[in-house]
C-alpha positions as CSV (number, residue, x, y, z in Angstrom):
1,L,-38.3,29.9,10.8
2,L,-36.6,27.4,8.9
3,L,-37.8,24.0,7.2
4,S,-34.9,21.5,6.4
5,G,-35.6,17.9,4.5
6,S,-33.2,15.0,4.8
7,M,-32.1,15.8,1.0
8,A,-32.6,19.2,1.0
9,P,-30.8,22.3,2.6
10,Y,-32.3,24.5,5.2
11,V,-35.3,26.8,3.4
12,W,-36.3,30.2,5.3
13,T,-40.2,30.5,5.1
14,I,-40.3,33.9,5.6
15,N,-38.5,36.7,3.5
16,G,-38.1,39.2,6.1
17,R,-40.5,41.7,4.4
18,T,-43.9,40.3,3.9
19,L,-46.1,37.3,4.7
20,D,-45.9,35.9,1.2
21,G,-46.1,32.1,1.5
22,W,-48.3,32.5,4.9
23,V,-52.3,32.7,5.1
24,V,-54.1,34.1,7.9
25,K,-57.6,32.6,9.5
26,F,-59.4,34.2,12.4
27,A,-62.5,32.8,14.3
28,T,-65.5,34.4,12.5
29,H,-63.6,35.7,9.5
30,A,-62.9,34.6,5.8
31,L,-59.6,32.9,5.1
32,G,-56.9,35.4,4.5
33,D,-58.5,38.7,6.2
34,N,-55.5,39.7,8.8
35,Y,-57.9,41.5,11.2
36,R,-56.4,44.9,11.8
37,D,-53.2,43.8,10.6
38,T,-52.5,41.6,13.6
39,F,-49.8,39.5,12.0
40,R,-47.0,41.5,10.4
41,V,-43.2,41.1,9.5
42,E,-41.4,43.8,11.2
43,N,-37.3,44.0,11.4
44,G,-37.4,40.6,9.6
45,A,-39.5,38.8,11.8
46,I,-43.3,37.6,12.2
47,R,-44.7,39.7,15.0
48,V,-48.4,39.1,16.4
49,M,-49.6,42.9,17.4
50,Y,-52.6,43.8,19.1
51,D,-52.0,47.3,19.0
52,K,-54.8,48.0,16.5
53,Y,-57.3,46.4,18.8
54,D,-59.9,48.3,21.3
55,E,-60.7,44.9,22.6
56,F,-59.7,41.1,21.9
57,G,-63.4,39.9,21.3
58,D,-62.4,36.3,21.2
59,R,-60.6,37.0,17.9
60,F,-58.4,33.9,18.0
61,G,-56.1,33.9,15.2
62,H,-53.6,31.8,13.4
63,L,-51.1,32.2,10.5
64,F,-50.6,28.8,8.3
65,Y,-47.6,28.4,5.8
66,T,-49.1,27.7,2.8
67,K,-46.7,24.9,1.4
68,K,-47.3,21.2,3.0
69,P,-43.5,19.9,4.0
70,S,-43.8,16.2,4.5
71,H,-40.9,16.5,6.9
72,Y,-39.0,19.2,8.7
73,V,-36.5,20.2,11.5
74,L,-38.1,23.3,12.6
75,A,-35.7,26.5,14.2
76,L,-37.0,29.6,15.6
77,E,-36.3,32.0,18.2
78,Y,-39.1,33.6,20.2
79,R,-40.1,36.1,22.9
80,F,-43.1,37.9,24.5
81,F,-43.3,41.5,24.9
82,G,-45.8,44.1,25.4
83,E,-49.2,44.1,27.2
84,Q,-51.9,41.7,27.0
85,V,-55.0,43.1,25.1
86,K,-57.8,44.4,26.7
87,G,-60.4,41.8,26.9
88,G,-58.2,38.6,26.3
89,P,-58.4,35.7,28.5
90,G,-56.8,35.0,31.4
91,W,-55.4,32.0,30.2
92,A,-53.9,33.9,27.3
93,L,-51.4,36.1,28.9
94,R,-48.2,35.5,27.2
95,N,-49.6,32.3,25.2
96,S,-48.5,31.2,21.8
97,G,-47.7,28.5,19.8
98,I,-46.9,26.4,17.1
99,M,-48.9,24.2,15.2
100,V,-46.6,21.7,13.6
101,H,-49.3,19.4,12.4
102,G,-52.9,20.2,11.8
103,Q,-56.0,20.9,10.0
104,R,-55.3,22.9,7.0
105,P,-57.3,26.6,6.9
106,E,-59.3,26.0,4.0
107,T,-61.1,23.4,5.9
108,M,-62.0,25.3,9.0
109,P,-65.8,26.7,9.3
110,K,-65.8,30.3,9.7
111,D,-67.1,30.1,13.5
112,Q,-63.8,27.4,14.3
113,D,-62.0,29.2,17.2
114,F,-59.0,26.6,16.8
115,P,-57.7,24.0,14.3
116,I,-57.5,20.4,15.1
117,S,-53.6,20.3,15.7
118,I,-50.4,19.1,17.7
119,E,-49.2,22.6,18.9
120,V,-45.8,23.6,20.6
121,Q,-47.3,25.7,23.4
122,L,-45.2,28.5,24.1
123,L,-45.8,30.0,27.5
124,G,-44.4,33.1,29.3
125,E,-44.9,34.1,33.1
126,P,-46.6,37.6,33.9
127,V,-44.0,40.4,34.3
128,P,-41.2,40.2,35.5
129,I,-40.7,36.9,32.7
130,T,-37.9,34.7,34.9
131,R,-38.4,31.9,32.5
132,A,-40.5,30.9,29.4
133,L,-41.9,27.6,29.0
134,A,-42.8,25.2,26.1
135,M,-45.1,22.0,26.1
136,L,-46.7,19.9,23.7
137,S,-50.6,20.0,23.2
138,A,-53.2,18.8,21.2
139,C,-56.0,21.0,20.2
140,A,-59.4,19.7,19.2
141,A,-62.5,21.3,17.5
142,T,-64.5,20.6,20.7
143,G,-61.4,22.1,22.7
144,T,-60.9,18.6,24.5
145,V,-58.7,15.9,23.9
146,Q,-58.9,12.7,25.8
147,L,-55.9,10.3,25.8
148,P,-56.2,6.6,26.0
149,S,-55.8,5.3,29.6
150,G,-52.1,4.4,30.5
151,L,-50.7,6.9,28.1
152,P,-48.2,9.6,29.5
153,V,-49.6,13.2,29.5
154,P,-47.1,15.7,28.0
155,G,-45.6,17.6,30.4
156,V,-44.3,20.8,30.6
157,V,-40.6,21.8,29.4
158,A,-38.7,24.0,31.4
């Protein structure tokens, strides 16, 4: 992941070896508890892995960048691999995202599943993957967002 301000050169947000500069927040877990080493750096990239899970158990987790950029250009590469974790919700198959603006993790109650945020949703089809999809969505603490009438609903970008 790269960040860029109008007056600054690109800044790498990962060092390729550790999650320094990032903090993990899982529902029902304390801030900083990287449950079963779900988020890790391998071969220079951040990976989200469920290989140490017996079952998902509604353990929704998020990785937060600890700095607060005021403006940025985000450049990244992503891909889906592996199988769905046992007990994972059907809607979460090959589902990930980038929270581009949202609630700070230290303000989240321990049992809150998702931060209040605006997210670029990354979606992949079941195997064989023929295309990846991305869309902009909003997450609320209640799980729903209502738009005022007349505003367009964000669509899927193929």
